[in-house]
LUMFI-86761 format. One line per 4 residues: number of its first residue (from 0); their letters; for each residue x, y, z of N, C-alpha, C. Coordinates in steps of 0.001 Angstrom, whole numbers, plus 500000, padded with zeros to 6 digits. Example, Ala and Ser with C-alpha at 12.3 -4.5 7.8 and 13.67 -1.06 7.14 Angstrom:
2
0> as> 513190:494310:507800:512300:495500:507800:513200:496700:507800  512850:497750:507080:513670:498940:507140:512900:500030:507870
***
This chain:
224
0> maal> 771443:026233:872686:771675:024920:872092:771765:025009:870578  771012:025951:869985:771077:026132:868535:772501:026455:868102  773200:027260:868915:774579:027604:868580:775482:026391:868740  775207:025581:869766:776037:024416:870042:775942:023397:868921
4> lacs> 774737:023230:868362:774507:022223:867337:774212:022864:865988  774796:024032:865717:774424:024824:864547:774636:024071:863248  773671:024266:862329:773757:023701:860998:772665:024335:860165  772584:023986:858869:771554:024564:858007:770208:023956:858307
8> ipta> 769130:024738:858025:767770:024307:858267:767066:024174:856933  766247:023122:856714:765527:023007:855453:764655:024228:855213  764551:024661:853951:763789:025866:853643:762477:025557:852947  762170:024291:852693:760928:023945:852015:759735:024268:852899
12> apaa> 758635:024693:852288:757427:025007:853046:756860:023739:853646  756351:023779:854900:755827:022593:855540:754533:022120:854893  754414:020819:854667:753176:020239:854162:752292:019836:855328  750991:019761:855086:750053:019384:856159:750426:018016:856694
16> gsps> 750510:017873:858000:750847:016602:858620:752320:016261:858584  753144:017126:858049:754571:016875:857954:755261:017188:859275  756512:016710:859455:757266:017089:860667:757405:018602:860810  757579:019315:859702:757691:020776:859758:756401:021405:860264
20> alla> 755256:020852:859836:753971:021375:860289:753772:021104:861778  754164:019913:862237:754055:019596:863656:754956:020507:864475  756179:020735:864004:757088:021631:864714:756502:023034:864797  755947:023521:863704:755335:024853:863702:754194:024924:864704
24> sila> 753423:023841:864811:752313:023796:865764:752817:023829:867205  753910:023116:867474:754483:023083:868827:755001:024466:869226  755755:025090:868345:756326:026407:868658:755225:027451:868814  754204:027380:867978:753096:028327:868077:752333:028144:869382
28> agka> 752146:026905:869800:751438:026640:871056:752196:027222:872242  753522:027063:872241:754314:027612:873334:754285:029123:873373  754414:029753:872213:754446:031214:872149:753098:031836:872495  752008:031056:872371:750672:031584:872654:750364:031651:874153
32> ersv> 751203:031021:874979:750973:031031:876422:751557:032302:877050  751347:032446:878359:751805:033655:879052:753163:033482:879719  753485:032265:880149:754742:032060:880866:755046:030581:880962  756261:030249:881345:756658:028857:881561:757876:028824:882490
36> hyls> 758013:027723:883197:759214:027425:883982:759975:026338:883243  761293:026504:883131:762047:025418:882506:763388:025212:883203  763822:023974:883164:765117:023561:883699:765930:022977:882560  767167:023432:882409:768000:022901:881334:769378:022524:881858
40> ttsf> 769958:021522:881223:771333:021118:881527:772069:020901:880206  773287:021370:880156:774145:021186:878993:775504:020707:879472  776056:019720:878799:777393:019247:879165:778199:018984:877909  779446:019412:877934:780373:019103:876854:781772:019109:877446
44> gtvr> 782482:018001:877273:783798:017856:877893:783694:017960:879402  784493:018829:879992:784476:019008:881444:783580:020165:881875  782777:020672:880955:781888:021799:881246:780456:021307:881432  779790:021843:882450:778380:021550:882675:777679:022860:883039
48> vsms> 776557:023143:882363:775775:024345:882610:774358:023943:882981  773876:024435:884119:772502:024175:884554:771785:025509:884684  770517:025532:884237:769723:026757:884307:768343:026453:884878  767889:027318:885770:766522:027291:886269:765902:028632:885904
52> cdvg> 764813:028599:885116:764306:029831:884517:762788:029943:884649  762335:031160:884903:760922:031498:884876:760783:032671:883921  760033:032476:882832:759990:033497:881799:758555:033808:881389  758303:035093:881144:757015:035554:880663:757186:036328:879377
56> atrg> 756121:037005:878948:756145:037698:877663:757186:038805:877620  757327:039566:878698:758234:040723:878684:759250:040701:879815  759208:039686:880648:760136:039637:881777:760466:038200:882128  761588:038038:882808:761973:036695:883214:763214:036725:884081
60> iqri> 763523:035562:884663:764720:035421:885481:765361:034075:885178  766673:034079:885084:767452:032898:884743:768583:032744:885761  768597:031616:886430:769646:031322:887420:770555:030261:886825  771808:030608:886664:772756:029762:885943:773848:029265:886875
64> syrh> 774114:027964:886785:775256:027358:887470:776215:026841:886401  777477:027274:886489:778464:026925:885468:779639:026202:886136  779893:024983:885663:781017:024207:886224:782003:023870:885120  783257:024159:885386:784324:023813:884455:785388:023072:885255
68> gakt> 785495:021777:885009:786403:020973:885809:785930:020908:887244  786792:021266:888185:786440:021207:889602:785860:022525:890115  785793:023548:889269:785360:024864:889724:783946:025178:889249  783152:025761:890148:781762:026091:889838:781485:027550:890175
72> ghit> 780722:028212:889310:780325:029593:889559:778863:029789:889221  778360:030999:889480:776930:031258:889293:776697:032651:888718  775621:032750:887945:775174:034018:887374:773652:034063:887451  773121:035244:887711:771680:035472:887611:771435:036537:886560
76> vivs> 770451:036272:885686:770069:037233:884649:768600:037572:884827  768274:038842:884808:766894:039329:884853:766650:040152:883599  765483:039953:883004:765066:040790:881876:763737:041433:882221  763639:042736:882018:762398:043472:882257:762432:044762:881453
80> snta> 761321:045082:880798:761194:046342:880040:762342:046534:879053  762638:045494:878282:763671:045564:877244:765049:045913:877792  765292:045537:879032:766597:045745:879662:767009:044462:880359  768275:044099:880248:768806:042918:880931:769689:043361:882088
84> yirg> 769646:042594:883156:770483:042822:884328:771215:041518:884622  772508:041607:884876:773298:040416:885121:774187:040620:886334  774283:039573:887165:775172:039599:888331:775781:038217:888493  777100:038169:888671:777753:036880:888826:779128:037007:889442
88> daft> 779745:035863:889700:781115:035869:890208:782078:036049:889040  783301:036423:889348:784287:036727:888309:784551:035518:887411  784667:034344:887998:784943:033126:887238:783907:032921:886131  782625:033044:886487:781565:032778:885519:781393:033923:884533
92> liqf> 781588:035151:884983:781520:036277:884058:782572:036146:882953  783730:035624:883314:784810:035453:882338:784582:034215:881475  784412:033062:882125:784391:031787:881417:783087:031531:880669  781962:031921:881241:780671:031641:880621:780195:032790:879737
96> tgfk> 780280:034003:880249:779762:035155:879526:780781:035729:878551  782070:035517:878810:783094:036007:877901:783503:037447:878138  783202:037985:879335:783610:039348:879641:785107:039391:879957  785667:040580:879921:787101:040752:880147:787459:040464:881609
100> paps> 788645:039889:881862:789011:039444:883206:789070:040543:884263  789798:041618:884001:789965:042652:885036:788640:043296:885434  787800:043734:884497:786508:044288:884896:785593:043258:885556  785716:041988:885147:784893:040941:885770:785227:040798:887242
104> akya> 786509:040889:887570:786911:040831:888975:786395:042050:889731  786460:043206:889100:786020:044446:889752:784522:044457:889999  783736:043932:889046:782283:044028:889148:781625:042700:889549  782406:041777:890076:781837:040534:890590:780843:040846:891711
108> gvwi> 779661:040238:891638:778651:040451:892670:777873:041742:892534  778116:042482:891459:777445:043770:891235:776457:043619:890077  775263:044182:890217:774301:044157:889129:774754:045092:888005  774745:044560:886785:775123:045313:885595:773881:045455:884713
112> ripr> 773634:046653:884237:772456:046914:883396:772866:046963:881925  772133:046192:881108:772430:046108:879683:771188:046501:878897  771173:047667:878255:770001:048092:877484:769867:047291:876195  768672:047311:875639:768405:046559:874419:769307:046991:873265
116> tdrd> 769783:048229:873293:770620:048742:872205:772071:048260:872291  772440:047642:873398:773823:047188:873565:774056:045915:872760  775262:045741:872269:775576:044593:871425:775456:043257:872156  775601:043257:873485:775523:042016:874246:774114:041689:874733
120> ystv> 773163:042574:874488:771817:042344:875019:771210:041034:874518  771242:040801:873212:770573:039623:872653:771167:038326:873175  772484:038318:873415:773124:037113:873945:772766:036895:875407  772862:037941:876209:772578:037826:877644:771105:037524:877888
124> aagv> 770221:038147:877106:768779:038010:877326:768180:036780:876660  768957:036030:875885:768426:034864:875178:767835:033854:876160  766598:033451:875918:765956:032462:876769:765362:033017:878038  765367:034354:878220:764870:034942:879465:763536:035659:879238
128> tlss> 762958:035521:878059:761566:035872:877803:760930:034675:877108  759608:034612:877133:758927:033434:876605:759235:033205:875130  759142:034250:874315:759351:034070:872879:760758:033575:872568  761761:034113:873256:763134:033685:872983:763396:032279:873513
132> aiae> 762770:031918:874620:762936:030565:875153:762330:029532:874211  761140:029815:873684:760501:028877:872761:761276:028793:871451  761791:029920:870966:762553:029928:869718:763783:029035:869819  764376:028927:871017:765582:028115:871185:765292:026613:871115
136> lkpl> 764005:026232:871153:763656:024814:871121:763675:024229:869721  763765:025056:868703:763603:024610:867318:764722:023662:866880  764402:022371:866629:765430:021449:866145:765937:021876:864772  767205:021622:864533:767839:021988:863276:768079:020750:862421
140> grlt> 768273:020971:861131:768614:019870:860247:767404:019206:859609  767569:017943:859181:766497:017185:858529:765501:016720:859585  764222:017063:859391:763202:016779:860394:762462:015483:860087  762171:014728:861156:761331:013533:861049:760390:013505:862247
144> sipa> 759216:012895:862057:758295:012685:863170:758687:011403:863892  758419:011342:865193:758726:010136:865954:757431:009583:866547  757360:008274:866806:756135:007672:867331:755736:008273:868676  754434:008282:868942:753938:008761:870234:754522:007917:871360
148> trve> 754825:008582:872475:755412:007900:873625:755007:008639:874888  755648:008354:875992:755364:009060:877246:756647:009690:877771  756551:010967:878141:757674:011729:878689:757153:012549:879859  757875:012542:880980:757457:013283:882170:756011:012959:882560
152> gqrv> 755648:011684:882384:754318:011224:882780:753208:011611:881830  753531:012181:880680:752523:012630:879728:752686:011899:878398  751565:011681:877717:751637:011133:876369:752035:012255:875424  753046:012007:874598:753614:013062:873773:753795:012603:872335
156> vgvr> 753885:013599:871449:754348:013402:870079:755667:014147:869960  756375:013931:868862:757678:014583:868792:758196:014787:867397  759177:015686:867311:759882:015982:866066:761368:015866:866332  762067:015204:865436:763519:015030:865596:764257:015683:864441
160> gtas> 765297:016439:864781:766165:017032:863772:767516:016345:863782  768020:015995:862617:769328:015340:862494:770182:016140:861519  771389:016452:861934:772244:017301:861104:773705:016923:861264  774458:017148:860202:775908:016951:860242:776568:018270:860633
164> tprg> 777475:018211:861584:778221:019384:862013:779711:019056:861957  780578:020056:862046:782020:019786:862026:782460:018854:863156  781660:018743:864222:782037:017891:865345:781219:016612:865413  780556:016260:864317:779807:015013:864295:778323:015246:864097
168> tave> 777569:014144:864030:776133:014213:863822:775425:014698:865085  774545:015672:864907:773760:016211:866018:772322:015734:865872  771749:015243:866979:770374:014764:866985:769617:015512:868076  768508:016138:867715:767754:016977:868633:766277:016603:868542
172> tlya> 765662:016229:869679:764271:015780:869675:763437:016649:870600  762336:017174:870061:761418:018012:870814:760113:017257:871010  759710:017081:872272:758465:016390:872611:757409:017411:873035  756145:017121:872677:755043:018003:873042:753819:017178:873397
176> raag> 752895:017783:874128:751668:017095:874515:750945:016550:873289  750496:015302:873399:749789:014687:872280:748346:015154:872211  747740:015440:873360:746333:015832:873413:746207:017343:873555  745207:017917:872863:744980:019354:872968:746093:020143:872309
180> shlp> 746372:021318:872871:747438:022157:872339:748782:021453:872485  749607:021502:871440:750899:020802:871447:751944:021584:872249  751706:021766:873533:752672:022489:874357:753954:021681:874507  755121:022330:874368:756389:021621:874545:756513:021044:875955
184> vrev> 757059:019843:876044:757253:019153:877323:758734:018981:877625  759473:018520:876631:760902:018262:876862:761646:018285:875541  762901:018694:875608:763789:018586:874456:765093:017948:874897  765606:017033:874088:766909:016420:874345:767731:016499:873071
188> asra> 769014:016694:873223:769903:016789:872069:771238:016173:872415  771897:015649:871395:773206:015036:871621:774069:015168:870383  775349:015184:870633:776385:015159:869611:777490:014326:870224  778479:013977:869487:779529:013108:870019:780100:013624:871328
192> darf> 780265:014959:871431:780930:015527:872607:780011:016386:873465  778692:016315:873252:777795:017217:873987:776434:016583:874228  775814:016977:875347:774467:016531:875689:773675:017736:876192  772380:017762:875873:771516:018865:876288:770137:018335:876617
196> svil> 769507:018906:877664:768149:018525:878022:767438:019728:878629  766171:019908:878272:765354:020952:878891:763971:020382:879170  763444:020667:880353:762106:020243:880754:761275:021493:881007  760069:021549:880423:759196:022712:880549:757955:022341:881349
200> snwn> 757543:023228:882273:756399:022935:883130:755808:024243:883665  754772:024103:884477:754165:025254:885172:753796:026381:884213  753113:026020:883143:752685:027018:882179:751725:028020:882810  751906:029281:882466:750994:030377:882838:750956:030714:884325
204> epvr> 751963:030287:885073:752063:030734:886460:752704:032125:886497  752419:032927:887519:752978:034280:887595:754510:034261:887602  755111:035192:886890:756567:035354:886889:756899:036560:887748  757549:036309:888862:757881:037383:889809:759339:037793:889629
208> vvvp> 759535:039015:889226:760874:039543:888970:761037:040848:889733  762118:040944:890484:762442:042184:891188:763608:042839:890463  763346:043969:889837:764384:044672:889080:765351:045351:890048  766654:045142:889884:767636:045787:890773:767484:047305:890767
212> rkav> 767431:047889:891958:767296:049350:892042:768578:050060:891649  769702:049443:891963:770994:050041:891625:771754:049065:890736  772009:049474:889517:772757:048651:888578:773669:049559:887762  774876:049112:887529:775864:049901:886800:775673:049682:885296
216> pisq> 775538:050741:884514:775436:050572:883057:776667:049850:882511  776460:048896:881659:777586:048115:881139:778569:049003:880373  778090:050085:879821:778965:051002:879079:780020:051645:879959  779809:051613:881280:780763:052221:882205:781726:051225:882827
220> tgle> 781582:049941:882495:782337:048902:883192:783592:048432:882482  783635:048506:881166:784762:047950:880426:784694:046444:880280  783542:045842:880620:783404:044394:880543:783449:043872:879117  782942:044624:878169:782816:044159:876788:784138:044285:876025
***
């Protein structure tokens, strides 16, 4: 979502009780936990992306559904031991991941192994470990605090980022528990042509990941 709504971020140091300080508290609370489950949806134009993810400190799994117009495809991403594994249909490998068409058709349905040293690792693995998932929640632009309210049945506080982008004003709001540790609860974002939502739950539950026994190194596929 940061890429979708990209803009400059204020660089001033956060003052006590400021929106920046609250945001720092929310992100720190999330990163201090062991794991989280989150569901996200993104829509822009005729494209809709849904993700169901379970992520821990060093491992995670992300199940992605990608719809463009009337066509829908799927991808699964696993991260474990600084290695990413990806498997999907040709349509989604091409349209969502940006891999080359011919190799995507050849390796559709096949697990592909991407080491941390590969140029595509950071993109594929984004949001599939706890630290990267929490980092993606950071609202961009001018920050303001919002009044306490209730979200997902919980009393929450929040921080809103507002920014000008080439495609219009982007507004991104991050809600967190009002009582105790400020664990993130939900984030919503919008721009003239895009909508985004993520719900976080099931903190610190076990993350079960089965690493594919047979996976083709991406360097041998020609996908990139």
